[in-house]
DRENDO-1510 file (C-alpha; in Angstrom, 1 decimal, always signed):
<recs>
REC; n; res; u; v; w
REC; 1; UNK; -36.9; -9.7; -16.4 .
REC; 2; UNK; -34.1; -7.4; -15.2 .
REC; 3; UNK; -31.3; -6.9; -17.6 .
REC; 4; UNK; -28.3; -4.6; -17.9 .
REC; 5; UNK; -28.3; -1.5; -20.0 .
REC; 6; UNK; -25.3; -3.1; -21.8 .
REC; 7; UNK; -27.3; -6.1; -22.9 .
REC; 8; UNK; -30.5; -4.1; -23.7 .
REC; 9; UNK; -28.3; -2.0; -26.1 .
REC; 10; UNK; -27.3; -5.2; -27.9 .
REC; 11; UNK; -30.8; -6.6; -28.1 .
REC; 12; UNK; -32.1; -3.3; -29.5 .
REC; 13; UNK; -29.4; -3.2; -32.0 .
REC; 14; UNK; -30.4; -6.6; -33.3 .
REC; 15; UNK; -34.1; -5.6; -33.3 .
REC; 16; UNK; -33.7; -2.3; -35.1 .
REC; 17; UNK; -30.9; -3.5; -37.4 .
REC; 18; UNK; -28.9; -0.4; -36.5 .
REC; 19; UNK; -26.3; +0.2; -33.8 .
REC; 20; UNK; -27.7; +1.5; -30.5 .
REC; 21; UNK; -24.6; +3.1; -29.1 .
REC; 22; UNK; -26.1; +4.2; -25.8 .
REC; 23; UNK; -29.0; +3.2; -23.6 .
REC; 24; UNK; -30.1; +4.3; -20.1 .
REC; 25; UNK; -33.4; +4.5; -18.1 .
REC; 26; UNK; -35.7; +3.2; -20.9 .
REC; 27; UNK; -34.3; +5.1; -23.9 .
REC; 28; UNK; -31.3; +4.9; -26.2 .
REC; 29; UNK; -29.7; +6.5; -29.2 .
REC; 30; UNK; -29.2; +5.1; -32.7 .
REC; 31; UNK; -27.0; +6.4; -35.5 .
REC; 32; UNK; -28.1; +5.5; -39.0 .
REC; 33; UNK; -24.9; +5.7; -41.1 .
REC; 34; UNK; -26.7; +5.3; -44.4 .
REC; 35; UNK; -29.1; +8.3; -43.8 .
REC; 36; UNK; -26.7; +10.1; -41.4 .
REC; 37; UNK; -29.5; +10.5; -38.9 .
REC; 38; UNK; -29.6; +10.1; -35.1 .
REC; 39; UNK; -32.7; +8.6; -33.5 .
REC; 40; UNK; -34.2; +8.0; -30.0 .
REC; 41; UNK; -35.4; +4.4; -29.4 .
REC; 42; UNK; -37.4; +3.2; -26.5 .
REC; 43; UNK; -37.0; -0.1; -24.6 .
REC; 44; UNK; -39.3; -2.0; -27.0 .
REC; 45; UNK; -37.3; -1.0; -30.1 .
REC; 46; UNK; -39.7; +1.8; -31.3 .
REC; 47; UNK; -38.1; +4.8; -32.9 .
REC; 48; UNK; -39.7; +7.7; -31.2 .
REC; 49; UNK; -37.8; +10.6; -32.9 .
REC; 50; UNK; -35.2; +10.9; -35.6 .
REC; 51; UNK; -33.1; +13.9; -36.7 .
REC; 52; UNK; -30.2; +14.8; -38.9 .
REC; 53; UNK; -28.8; +16.7; -35.9 .
REC; 54; UNK; -26.9; +15.6; -32.8 .
REC; 55; UNK; -28.8; +14.1; -29.9 .
REC; 56; UNK; -27.3; +13.7; -26.4 .
REC; 57; UNK; -29.2; +12.0; -23.6 .
REC; 58; UNK; -29.3; +13.8; -20.2 .
REC; 59; UNK; -31.4; +11.3; -18.3 .
REC; 60; UNK; -34.4; +9.1; -19.1 .
REC; 61; UNK; -36.6; +11.0; -21.6 .
REC; 62; UNK; -34.7; +14.3; -21.7 .
REC; 63; UNK; -32.2; +15.0; -24.4 .
REC; 64; UNK; -30.2; +17.9; -25.8 .
REC; 65; UNK; -30.7; +18.5; -29.5 .
REC; 66; UNK; -27.9; +20.4; -31.2 .
REC; 67; UNK; -28.5; +21.8; -34.7 .
REC; 68; UNK; -25.6; +22.9; -36.9 .
REC; 69; UNK; -26.6; +25.7; -39.3 .
REC; 70; UNK; -25.3; +26.6; -42.7 .
REC; 71; UNK; -23.0; +29.2; -41.3 .
REC; 72; UNK; -21.4; +26.4; -39.2 .
REC; 73; UNK; -22.9; +27.9; -36.0 .
REC; 74; UNK; -25.0; +25.8; -33.7 .
REC; 75; UNK; -28.3; +26.1; -31.8 .
REC; 76; UNK; -29.5; +23.9; -29.0 .
REC; 77; UNK; -32.6; +23.0; -27.1 .
REC; 78; UNK; -34.0; +20.4; -24.7 .
REC; 79; UNK; -36.4; +17.8; -26.1 .
REC; 80; UNK; -38.4; +14.9; -24.8 .
REC; 81; UNK; -38.3; +11.4; -26.3 .
REC; 82; UNK; -40.7; +12.4; -29.1 .
REC; 83; UNK; -38.7; +15.5; -30.1 .
REC; 84; UNK; -41.0; +18.0; -28.5 .
REC; 85; UNK; -39.0; +21.1; -27.6 .
REC; 86; UNK; -38.9; +21.9; -23.9 .
REC; 87; UNK; -37.0; +25.2; -24.5 .
REC; 88; UNK; -36.8; +27.3; -27.6 .
REC; 89; UNK; -34.1; +26.4; -30.1 .
REC; 90; UNK; -31.5; +29.1; -29.5 .
REC; 91; UNK; -27.8; +29.9; -29.6 .
REC; 92; UNK; -27.1; +28.4; -26.2 .
REC; 93; UNK; -25.2; +25.5; -24.5 .
REC; 94; UNK; -26.1; +23.5; -21.5 .
REC; 95; UNK; -24.2; +22.6; -18.3 .
REC; 96; UNK; -25.2; +19.3; -16.6 .
REC; 97; UNK; -22.2; +18.7; -14.2 .
REC; 98; UNK; -24.2; +16.3; -12.0 .
REC; 99; UNK; -26.7; +15.2; -14.7 .
REC; 100; UNK; -29.3; +16.7; -12.4 .
REC; 101; UNK; -32.8; +15.4; -13.0 .
REC; 102; UNK; -34.4; +18.6; -11.6 .
REC; 103; UNK; -32.8; +21.4; -13.5 .
REC; 104; UNK; -30.2; +22.5; -16.1 .
REC; 105; UNK; -28.0; +25.6; -16.6 .
REC; 106; UNK; -28.4; +27.3; -20.0 .
REC; 107; UNK; -25.5; +29.5; -21.2 .
REC; 108; UNK; -26.4; +32.2; -23.8 .
REC; 109; UNK; -24.6; +35.4; -24.9 .
REC; 110; UNK; -22.2; +35.3; -22.0 .
REC; 111; UNK; -25.0; +34.9; -19.4 .
REC; 112; UNK; -26.4; +31.8; -17.6 .
REC; 113; UNK; -29.9; +30.8; -16.4 .
REC; 114; UNK; -31.4; +27.8; -14.7 .
REC; 115; UNK; -34.5; +25.9; -16.1 .
REC; 116; UNK; -36.4; +22.9; -14.9 .
REC; 117; UNK; -37.0; +20.0; -17.4 .
REC; 118; UNK; -40.5; +21.3; -18.1 .
REC; 119; UNK; -39.1; +24.6; -19.5 .
REC; 120; UNK; -39.8; +26.7; -16.4 .
REC; 121; UNK; -37.2; +29.4; -15.7 .
REC; 122; UNK; -35.9; +28.9; -12.1 .
REC; 123; UNK; -33.1; +31.5; -12.1 .
REC; 124; UNK; -33.0; +34.3; -14.7 .
REC; 125; UNK; -30.0; +35.0; -16.8 .
REC; 126; UNK; -27.1; +36.2; -14.7 .
REC; 127; UNK; -23.3; +36.6; -15.1 .
REC; 128; UNK; -22.5; +33.1; -14.0 .
REC; 129; UNK; -24.3; +30.2; -12.2 .
REC; 130; UNK; -22.6; +27.3; -10.4 .
REC; 131; UNK; -24.0; +24.1; -8.8 .
REC; 132; UNK; -22.3; +24.2; -5.4 .
REC; 133; UNK; -24.4; +21.5; -3.5 .
REC; 134; UNK; -27.1; +19.1; -4.3 .
REC; 135; UNK; -29.7; +21.8; -3.6 .
REC; 136; UNK; -27.7; +25.0; -3.9 .
REC; 137; UNK; -26.5; +27.4; -6.6 .
REC; 138; UNK; -24.2; +30.3; -6.4 .
REC; 139; UNK; -25.2; +33.1; -8.8 .
REC; 140; UNK; -22.8; +35.8; -9.9 .
REC; 141; UNK; -24.2; +39.3; -10.1 .
REC; 142; UNK; -22.2; +42.5; -10.3 .
REC; 143; UNK; -19.0; +40.7; -9.3 .
REC; 144; UNK; -20.5; +39.1; -6.2 .
REC; 145; UNK; -21.9; +35.6; -5.6 .
REC; 146; UNK; -25.3; +35.0; -4.0 .
REC; 147; UNK; -26.7; +31.7; -2.7 .
REC; 148; UNK; -29.9; +30.2; -4.2 .
REC; 149; UNK; -31.9; +27.0; -3.7 .
REC; 150; UNK; -33.4; +24.7; -6.3 .
REC; 151; UNK; -36.6; +26.7; -6.4 .
REC; 152; UNK; -34.8; +29.8; -7.5 .
REC; 153; UNK; -35.2; +31.5; -4.1 .
REC; 154; UNK; -32.2; +33.5; -2.8 .
REC; 155; UNK; -31.5; +32.1; +0.6 .
REC; 156; UNK; -29.1; +34.7; +1.9 .
REC; 157; UNK; -28.4; +38.4; +1.2 .
REC; 158; UNK; -24.7; +37.7; +2.0 .
REC; 159; UNK; -22.3; +38.4; -0.8 .
REC; 160; UNK; -19.4; +36.0; -1.5 .
REC; 161; UNK; -16.1; +36.6; -3.4 .
REC; 162; UNK; -15.9; +33.1; -4.9 .
REC; 163; UNK; -18.1; +30.2; -5.9 .
REC; 164; UNK; -17.3; +28.0; -2.9 .
REC; 165; UNK; -18.3; +24.4; -2.9 .
REC; 166; UNK; -20.3; +22.7; -0.1 .
REC; 167; UNK; -19.3; +19.4; +1.5 .
REC; 168; UNK; -21.8; +17.7; +3.9 .
REC; 169; UNK; -23.8; +21.0; +4.2 .
REC; 170; UNK; -20.7; +23.2; +4.9 .
REC; 171; UNK; -18.4; +25.4; +2.9 .
REC; 172; UNK; -15.0; +26.8; +3.8 .
REC; 173; UNK; -14.7; +30.4; +2.7 .
REC; 174; UNK; -12.5; +33.5; +3.1 .
REC; 175; UNK; -14.8; +36.2; +4.6 .
REC; 176; UNK; -14.8; +39.9; +4.3 .
REC; 177; UNK; -12.2; +40.2; +7.1 .
REC; 178; UNK; -9.9; +37.8; +5.1 .
REC; 179; UNK; -10.4; +35.1; +7.8 .
REC; 180; UNK; -11.3; +31.5; +7.3 .
REC; 181; UNK; -14.9; +30.8; +8.0 .
REC; 182; UNK; -17.3; +27.9; +7.8 .
REC; 183; UNK; -20.8; +28.6; +6.6 .
REC; 184; UNK; -24.0; +26.5; +6.4 .
REC; 185; UNK; -26.3; +26.1; +3.4 .
REC; 186; UNK; -28.2; +29.2; +4.5 .
REC; 187; UNK; -25.1; +31.3; +4.2 .
REC; 188; UNK; -24.9; +31.6; +8.0 .
REC; 189; UNK; -21.6; +31.7; +9.8 .
REC; 190; UNK; -21.0; +28.5; +11.8 .
REC; 191; UNK; -17.3; +29.1; +12.8 .
REC; 192; UNK; -14.7; +31.8; +12.3 .
REC; 193; UNK; -11.0; +31.3; +12.7 .
REC; 194; UNK; -8.0; +33.4; +13.3 .
REC; 195; UNK; -5.8; +30.6; +11.8 .
REC; 196; UNK; -5.9; +29.8; +8.1 .
REC; 197; UNK; -8.0; +26.7; +7.6 .
REC; 198; UNK; -6.7; +24.5; +4.9 .
REC; 199; UNK; -9.1; +21.6; +4.8 .
REC; 200; UNK; -12.4; +20.8; +6.5 .
REC; 201; UNK; -12.8; +17.1; +5.4 .
REC; 202; UNK; -12.2; +15.9; +9.0 .
REC; 203; UNK; -14.8; +18.4; +10.5 .
REC; 204; UNK; -15.1; +19.1; +13.4 .
REC; 205; UNK; -11.3; +18.8; +13.3 .
REC; 206; UNK; -9.7; +21.1; +10.8 .
REC; 207; UNK; -6.3; +21.2; +9.2 .
REC; 208; UNK; -4.6; +24.6; +9.4 .
REC; 209; UNK; -1.8; +26.1; +7.3 .
REC; 210; UNK; +0.5; +28.8; +8.7 .
REC; 211; UNK; +0.5; +31.8; +6.3 .
REC; 212; UNK; +4.2; +32.5; +7.0 .
REC; 213; UNK; +5.9; +29.2; +7.2 .
REC; 214; UNK; +3.5; +27.0; +5.1 .
REC; 215; UNK; +3.5; +24.4; +7.9 .
REC; 216; UNK; +0.4; +22.4; +8.9 .
REC; 217; UNK; -1.4; +21.9; +12.2 .
REC; 218; UNK; -4.8; +20.9; +13.6 .
REC; 219; UNK; -7.6; +22.7; +15.5 .
REC; 220; UNK; -11.1; +21.8; +16.5 .
REC; 221; UNK; -14.2; +23.8; +15.5 .
REC; 222; UNK; -13.7; +26.1; +18.5 .
REC; 223; UNK; -10.1; +26.7; +17.4 .
REC; 224; UNK; -8.6; +24.9; +20.3 .
REC; 225; UNK; -5.1; +24.0; +19.1 .
REC; 226; UNK; -4.7; +20.2; +18.8 .
REC; 227; UNK; -1.4; +20.0; +16.8 .
REC; 228; UNK; +1.0; +22.9; +16.4 .
REC; 229; UNK; +1.8; +24.2; +12.9 .
REC; 230; UNK; +5.1; +22.4; +12.6 .
REC; 231; UNK; +4.2; +19.6; +10.1 .
REC; 232; UNK; +5.3; +19.4; +6.4 .
REC; 233; UNK; +2.0; +18.1; +5.3 .
REC; 234; UNK; -1.3; +16.9; +6.6 .
REC; 235; UNK; -4.0; +14.6; +5.2 .
REC; 236; UNK; -7.5; +13.6; +6.4 .
REC; 237; UNK; -8.7; +10.1; +6.2 .
REC; 238; UNK; -11.1; +10.2; +3.2 .
REC; 239; UNK; -12.5; +6.7; +3.2 .
REC; 240; UNK; -13.6; +4.0; +5.6 .
REC; 241; UNK; -14.5; +5.0; +9.2 .
REC; 242; UNK; -12.5; +8.3; +9.0 .
REC; 243; UNK; -11.2; +8.0; +12.5 .
REC; 244; UNK; -7.8; +9.6; +12.0 .
REC; 245; UNK; -5.9; +12.6; +10.6 .
REC; 246; UNK; -2.3; +12.1; +9.4 .
REC; 247; UNK; +0.3; +14.8; +10.0 .
REC; 248; UNK; +3.9; +14.3; +8.6 .
REC; 249; UNK; +7.2; +15.8; +9.5 .
REC; 250; UNK; +10.6; +14.7; +8.1 .
REC; 251; UNK; +9.1; +11.6; +6.5 .
REC; 252; UNK; +7.4; +10.4; +9.7 .
REC; 253; UNK; +3.7; +10.5; +10.5 .
REC; 254; UNK; +1.9; +11.6; +13.6 .
REC; 255; UNK; -1.6; +10.1; +13.9 .
REC; 256; UNK; -4.4; +12.2; +15.4 .
REC; 257; UNK; -7.2; +9.9; +16.7 .
REC; 258; UNK; -10.5; +11.8; +16.7 .
REC; 259; UNK; -12.1; +9.6; +19.4 .
REC; 260; UNK; -9.6; +10.6; +22.2 .
REC; 261; UNK; -8.3; +13.8; +20.6 .
REC; 262; UNK; -4.7; +12.7; +21.0 .
REC; 263; UNK; -1.6; +12.7; +18.8 .
REC; 264; UNK; +0.4; +9.5; +18.4 .
REC; 265; UNK; +3.9; +9.9; +16.9 .
REC; 266; UNK; +5.0; +7.1; +14.5 .
REC; 267; UNK; +8.1; +6.1; +12.7 .
REC; 268; UNK; +6.4; +5.5; +9.4 .
REC; 269; UNK; +5.5; +8.0; +6.6 .
REC; 270; UNK; +2.3; +6.3; +5.5 .
REC; 271; UNK; -0.2; +4.1; +7.5 .
REC; 272; UNK; -3.3; +2.4; +6.2 .
REC; 273; UNK; -5.9; +1.8; +8.8 .
REC; 274; UNK; -7.2; -1.7; +9.5 .
REC; 275; UNK; -9.3; -1.8; +12.6 .
REC; 276; UNK; -8.9; -1.4; +16.4 .
REC; 277; UNK; -6.1; +1.2; +16.0 .
REC; 278; UNK; -4.0; -1.2; +13.8 .
REC; 279; UNK; -2.3; +0.0; +10.6 .
REC; 280; UNK; -0.5; -1.6; +7.7 .
REC; 281; UNK; +2.9; -0.1; +6.9 .
REC; 282; UNK; +4.9; -0.7; +3.8 .
REC; 283; UNK; +8.7; -0.7; +3.3 .
REC; 284; UNK; +9.9; +0.7; -0.1 .
REC; 285; UNK; +13.3; -0.8; +0.6 .
REC; 286; UNK; +12.1; -4.3; +1.5 .
REC; 287; UNK; +9.0; -4.2; -0.7 .
REC; 288; UNK; +7.1; -5.8; +2.2 .
REC; 289; UNK; +4.3; -4.9; +4.5 .
REC; 290; UNK; +3.7; -5.3; +8.3 .
REC; 291; UNK; +1.2; -4.2; +11.0 .
REC; 292; UNK; +1.8; -1.6; +13.7 .
REC; 293; UNK; -0.4; -0.1; +16.4 .
REC; 294; UNK; -1.0; +3.6; +17.2 .
REC; 295; UNK; +2.2; +3.8; +19.2 .
REC; 296; UNK; +4.2; +2.5; +16.3 .
REC; 297; UNK; +4.8; -0.9; +18.0 .
REC; 298; UNK; +5.3; -3.8; +15.6 .
REC; 299; UNK; +2.4; -6.2; +15.7 .
REC; 300; UNK; +3.2; -8.1; +12.5 .
REC; 301; UNK; +6.8; -7.8; +11.2 .
REC; 302; UNK; +7.4; -6.3; +7.7 .
REC; 303; UNK; +7.8; -9.5; +5.9 .
REC; 304; UNK; +4.4; -10.0; +4.1 .
REC; 305; UNK; +3.7; -9.6; +0.4 .
REC; 306; UNK; +0.1; -8.5; +1.0 .
REC; 307; UNK; -2.0; -7.4; +3.9 .
REC; 308; UNK; -5.7; -6.4; +3.8 .
REC; 309; UNK; -8.6; -6.1; +6.2 .
REC; 310; UNK; -11.9; -7.7; +5.5 .
REC; 311; UNK; -15.3; -7.6; +7.2 .
REC; 312; UNK; -16.9; -11.0; +7.0 .
REC; 313; UNK; -20.2; -11.9; +8.7 .
REC; 314; UNK; -20.1; -8.7; +10.7 .
REC; 315; UNK; -16.6; -9.4; +12.1 .
REC; 316; UNK; -13.2; -7.8; +11.3 .
REC; 317; UNK; -10.3; -9.8; +10.0 .
REC; 318; UNK; -6.8; -9.3; +8.7 .
REC; 319; UNK; -5.5; -11.3; +5.8 .
REC; 320; UNK; -1.8; -11.8; +5.4 .
REC; 321; UNK; +0.1; -13.5; +2.5 .
REC; 322; UNK; +3.8; -14.4; +2.3 .
REC; 323; UNK; +4.7; -16.6; -0.6 .
REC; 324; UNK; +2.4; -19.6; -0.2 .
REC; 325; UNK; +1.7; -18.9; +3.5 .
REC; 326; UNK; -1.6; -17.3; +4.3 .
REC; 327; UNK; -3.1; -16.2; +7.6 .
REC; 328; UNK; -6.6; -14.9; +8.5 .
REC; 329; UNK; -6.4; -13.1; +11.9 .
REC; 330; UNK; -9.5; -12.3; +14.0 .
REC; 331; UNK; -9.9; -9.3; +16.2 .
REC; 332; UNK; -7.7; -10.9; +18.9 .
REC; 333; UNK; -5.1; -11.6; +16.1 .
REC; 334; UNK; -5.6; -15.4; +16.3 .
REC; 335; UNK; -5.2; -17.2; +13.0 .
REC; 336; UNK; -8.4; -19.1; +12.2 .
REC; 337; UNK; -7.0; -20.9; +9.2 .
REC; 338; UNK; -5.6; -24.4; +9.4 .
REC; 339; UNK; -2.1; -25.0; +8.1 .
REC; 340; UNK; -1.8; -25.3; +4.3 .
REC; 341; UNK; -5.1; -23.6; +3.7 .
REC; 342; UNK; -5.5; -21.1; +0.8 .
REC; 343; UNK; -8.2; -18.5; +0.6 .
REC; 344; UNK; -9.6; -18.3; -2.9 .
REC; 345; UNK; -12.3; -15.6; -2.5 .
REC; 346; UNK; -13.5; -13.2; +0.1 .
REC; 347; UNK; -17.3; -12.5; +0.4 .
REC; 348; UNK; -19.4; -10.6; +2.9 .
REC; 349; UNK; -20.8; -13.7; +4.5 .
REC; 350; UNK; -18.2; -16.4; +3.9 .
REC; 351; UNK; -14.9; -17.4; +2.3 .
REC; 352; UNK; -14.0; -19.9; -0.4 .
REC; 353; UNK; -10.9; -21.9; +0.6 .
REC; 354; UNK; -8.7; -24.6; -0.9 .
REC; 355; UNK; -7.3; -27.4; +1.2 .
REC; 356; UNK; -5.6; -30.6; -0.1 .
REC; 357; UNK; -6.7; -29.8; -3.7 .
REC; 358; UNK; -10.4; -29.6; -2.6 .
REC; 359; UNK; -12.6; -26.5; -2.4 .
REC; 360; UNK; -14.9; -25.5; +0.4 .
REC; 361; UNK; -17.2; -22.7; +1.6 .
REC; 362; UNK; -15.8; -21.5; +4.9 .
REC; 363; UNK; -17.9; -19.9; +7.7 .
REC; 364; UNK; -15.9; -17.5; +9.9 .
REC; 365; UNK; -18.5; -17.6; +12.6 .
REC; 366; UNK; -18.0; -21.2; +13.6 .
REC; 367; UNK; -15.1; -22.1; +11.3 .
REC; 368; UNK; -17.2; -24.8; +9.6 .
REC; 369; UNK; -16.6; -26.0; +6.1 .
REC; 370; UNK; -18.9; -27.1; +3.3 .
REC; 371; UNK; -17.5; -29.0; +0.3 .
REC; 372; UNK; -18.0; -27.5; -3.1 .
REC; 373; UNK; -19.1; -30.5; -5.0 .
REC; 374; UNK; -18.1; -31.2; -8.6 .
REC; 375; UNK; -15.5; -28.3; -8.5 .
REC; 376; UNK; -12.0; -29.4; -9.4 .
REC; 377; UNK; -10.3; -26.0; -9.9 .
REC; 378; UNK; -11.0; -22.3; -9.4 .
REC; 379; UNK; -9.1; -19.5; -11.1 .
REC; 380; UNK; -7.5; -17.3; -8.5 .
REC; 381; UNK; -7.7; -13.5; -8.5 .
REC; 382; UNK; -4.7; -11.3; -8.0 .
REC; 383; UNK; -4.5; -9.4; -4.7 .
REC; 384; UNK; -4.1; -6.1; -6.4 .
REC; 385; UNK; -7.8; -6.3; -7.4 .
REC; 386; UNK; -8.8; -5.1; -3.9 .
REC; 387; UNK; -9.2; -1.4; -3.3 .
REC; 388; UNK; -11.8; +1.0; -2.0 .
REC; 389; UNK; -14.2; +0.2; -4.9 .
REC; 390; UNK; -13.6; -3.6; -4.8 .
REC; 391; UNK; -14.0; -4.6; -1.2 .
REC; 392; UNK; -14.7; -8.2; -2.0 .
REC; 393; UNK; -13.9; -10.8; -4.6 .
REC; 394; UNK; -15.6; -11.1; -7.9 .
REC; 395; UNK; -17.6; -14.3; -8.7 .
REC; 396; UNK; -15.2; -17.1; -9.4 .
REC; 397; UNK; -14.4; -18.9; -12.6 .
REC; 398; UNK; -14.6; -22.7; -11.9 .
REC; 399; UNK; -13.8; -25.9; -13.7 .
REC; 400; UNK; -16.0; -29.0; -13.0 .
REC; 401; UNK; -15.4; -32.7; -13.2 .
REC; 402; UNK; -16.5; -32.7; -16.8 .
REC; 403; UNK; -13.6; -30.3; -17.6 .
REC; 404; UNK; -16.0; -27.5; -18.4 .
REC; 405; UNK; -15.9; -23.9; -17.1 .
REC; 406; UNK; -18.6; -21.8; -15.4 .
REC; 407; UNK; -18.9; -19.0; -12.8 .
REC; 408; UNK; -20.4; -19.2; -9.3 .
REC; 409; UNK; -21.3; -16.2; -7.1 .
REC; 410; UNK; -20.7; -15.6; -3.4 .
REC; 411; UNK; -23.5; -17.9; -2.3 .
REC; 412; UNK; -22.3; -20.8; -4.5 .
REC; 413; UNK; -25.0; -20.2; -7.1 .
REC; 414; UNK; -24.1; -21.0; -10.7 .
REC; 415; UNK; -24.5; -17.7; -12.6 .
REC; 416; UNK; -22.7; -18.6; -15.8 .
REC; 417; UNK; -23.4; -22.3; -16.8 .
REC; 418; UNK; -20.6; -24.9; -17.0 .
REC; 419; UNK; -20.7; -25.3; -20.8 .
REC; 420; UNK; -17.4; -23.6; -21.9 .
REC; 421; UNK; -13.9; -24.9; -22.7 .
REC; 422; UNK; -12.4; -21.9; -20.9 .
REC; 423; UNK; -13.4; -18.6; -19.3 .
REC; 424; UNK; -11.1; -15.6; -19.0 .
REC; 425; UNK; -12.1; -13.1; -16.3 .
REC; 426; UNK; -9.9; -10.0; -16.3 .
REC; 427; UNK; -8.1; -9.1; -13.1 .
REC; 428; UNK; -9.2; -5.4; -13.3 .
REC; 429; UNK; -12.7; -4.2; -12.4 .
REC; 430; UNK; -14.4; -5.4; -15.6 .
REC; 431; UNK; -17.8; -6.9; -15.9 .
REC; 432; UNK; -17.0; -8.7; -19.2 .
REC; 433; UNK; -15.6; -12.2; -19.5 .
REC; 434; UNK; -14.3; -14.0; -22.6 .
REC; 435; UNK; -15.7; -17.5; -23.1 .
REC; 436; UNK; -14.1; -20.2; -25.3 .
REC; 437; UNK; -15.9; -23.0; -27.1 .
REC; 438; UNK; -14.4; -25.3; -29.8 .
REC; 439; UNK; -11.4; -22.9; -30.3 .
REC; 440; UNK; -13.7; -19.9; -30.9 .
REC; 441; UNK; -14.1; -16.9; -28.5 .
REC; 442; UNK; -17.1; -14.8; -27.5 .
REC; 443; UNK; -18.1; -12.5; -24.6 .
REC; 444; UNK; -20.6; -12.7; -21.8 .
REC; 445; UNK; -20.9; -10.8; -18.5 .
REC; 446; UNK; -21.4; -11.8; -14.9 .
REC; 447; UNK; -25.1; -11.6; -15.5 .
REC; 448; UNK; -24.7; -14.3; -18.2 .
REC; 449; UNK; -25.9; -12.0; -20.9 .
REC; 450; UNK; -24.3; -12.8; -24.3 .
REC; 451; UNK; -22.5; -9.7; -25.5 .
REC; 452; UNK; -20.6; -11.2; -28.5 .
REC; 453; UNK; -21.3; -14.5; -30.3 .
REC; 454; UNK; -18.7; -17.3; -30.0 .
REC; 455; UNK; -17.3; -16.8; -33.5 .
REC; 456; UNK; -14.0; -15.0; -33.0 .
REC; 457; UNK; -10.5; -16.4; -33.6 .
REC; 458; UNK; -8.6; -14.2; -31.2 .
REC; 459; UNK; -9.2; -11.5; -28.5 .
REC; 460; UNK; -7.0; -8.7; -27.1 .
REC; 461; UNK; -7.4; -6.5; -24.0 .
REC; 462; UNK; -6.6; -2.9; -24.8 .
REC; 463; UNK; -7.2; -0.7; -21.8 .
REC; 464; UNK; -11.0; +0.2; -22.0 .
REC; 465; UNK; -11.6; -1.9; -25.1 .
REC; 466; UNK; -11.9; -5.6; -25.7 .
REC; 467; UNK; -10.9; -6.3; -29.3 .
REC; 468; UNK; -12.0; -9.5; -31.1 .
REC; 469; UNK; -10.7; -10.7; -34.5 .
REC; 470; UNK; -12.5; -12.8; -37.1 .
REC; 471; UNK; -11.4; -13.3; -40.7 .
REC; 472; UNK; -8.9; -10.5; -40.5 .
REC; 473; UNK; -11.6; -8.1; -39.3 .
REC; 474; UNK; -12.0; -6.7; -35.8 .
REC; 475; UNK; -14.9; -5.9; -33.6 .
REC; 476; UNK; -14.6; -4.0; -30.3 .
REC; 477; UNK; -16.5; -4.0; -27.1 .
REC; 478; UNK; -16.1; -1.2; -24.5 .
REC; 479; UNK; -15.8; -2.4; -21.0 .
REC; 480; UNK; -18.2; -1.4; -18.3 .
REC; 481; UNK; -16.6; -1.1; -14.9 .
REC; 482; UNK; -17.4; -3.7; -12.3 .
REC; 483; UNK; -18.0; -2.2; -8.9 .
REC; 484; UNK; -18.2; -5.1; -6.4 .
REC; 485; UNK; -19.8; -3.9; -3.2 .
REC; 486; UNK; -20.7; -7.4; -2.0 .
REC; 487; UNK; -24.3; -6.9; -3.0 .
REC; 488; UNK; -26.3; -8.2; -6.0 .
REC; 489; UNK; -24.3; -7.9; -9.2 .
</recs>
């Protein structure tokens, strides 16, 4: 049966009688405070290795063992789950910036080398080594950087001045002629520019920066000038469909649309894309939002408290909220909600709505409704929950006709049973929920795994920690972040 790492850690702690303070990919770590030892535990609760020294998990059954010696110096090595050394114990440290499952960088005596997790040397000790792409290193030798692949093969004889980083298989460098150049993962020149390239995130459209004035402009990969270097700042669209580049001058944005390679001057400083060349704009003075098109024409006046785009059943919609008034506009900007209807939750295939004190599942394809039987109330979620990581609503906390609380998911399935006197779901992106029964509190998650027994008198939310009090003593539970992508929790 599938279960979260969080719950597995709790079950293993109960089974071993010691706190399992981390668990991932079939193995965890235990600290025995009595014997002052750290141990590796497998998914069945078996202790596979113990040591008086520090153990850090890299991934699955690979760990770093760090031994502190009598002179207070340390030596380190890579071990497997049984404590077998993959590399010799030495005065070295390890760099795992991406927690790579293929190789690791060892630093020793001011030099660095790359090993795989079976102990094979991939790149011998050099001045410095950097991960620069998922399958590339830059290696510093005699004050020059050289490009290597994951097999330790040098892929280019070309020398680089810096450890440039690759994005989508390309890196922006300053070449030997002090010009901006874009290279591929073989070190080959793809484009060279006379202008100074500032940012390639919108490739093949590139933000330039004038060396003299510091102003920004835009060119294509062939250095055809698309926007003169007259703007105070410029910003690519990093998320979503990435259709635009925003250039700003004197507090007003000009939008470059990639599809038609045209500039659209606008009267607003910041625009957030919706769909079909529509944008939300926010007034700091009014503290309200509206909608404009590419030409800056007002489509929805700046009088709404919240505006957000949602994609439901493969169709695009705009949600608008002003006080108690709510609208849900389709691609033709027609409101598909009946009057006095409230949207409770947004899911990839449907909405949950409230009308005349009753709750319904709402299909956006044919605007049909299906009553949610036995549900008398649903706790609403704050609109500030939605962002690039939380595209849809969490499962909802409901109260039934028996005055008991439970949680249902996006398909209306009960995922936390209706057996509680209250449930508190935090408005941030947390996976933990507090449950109440007979004036006592406990904690479960959205997978209905019991994380803390229902024995506590009070609870407090303190940033990354949930604090629970019982008999003037406190227990803590660290939150795991809840990333809602609209798929299975």
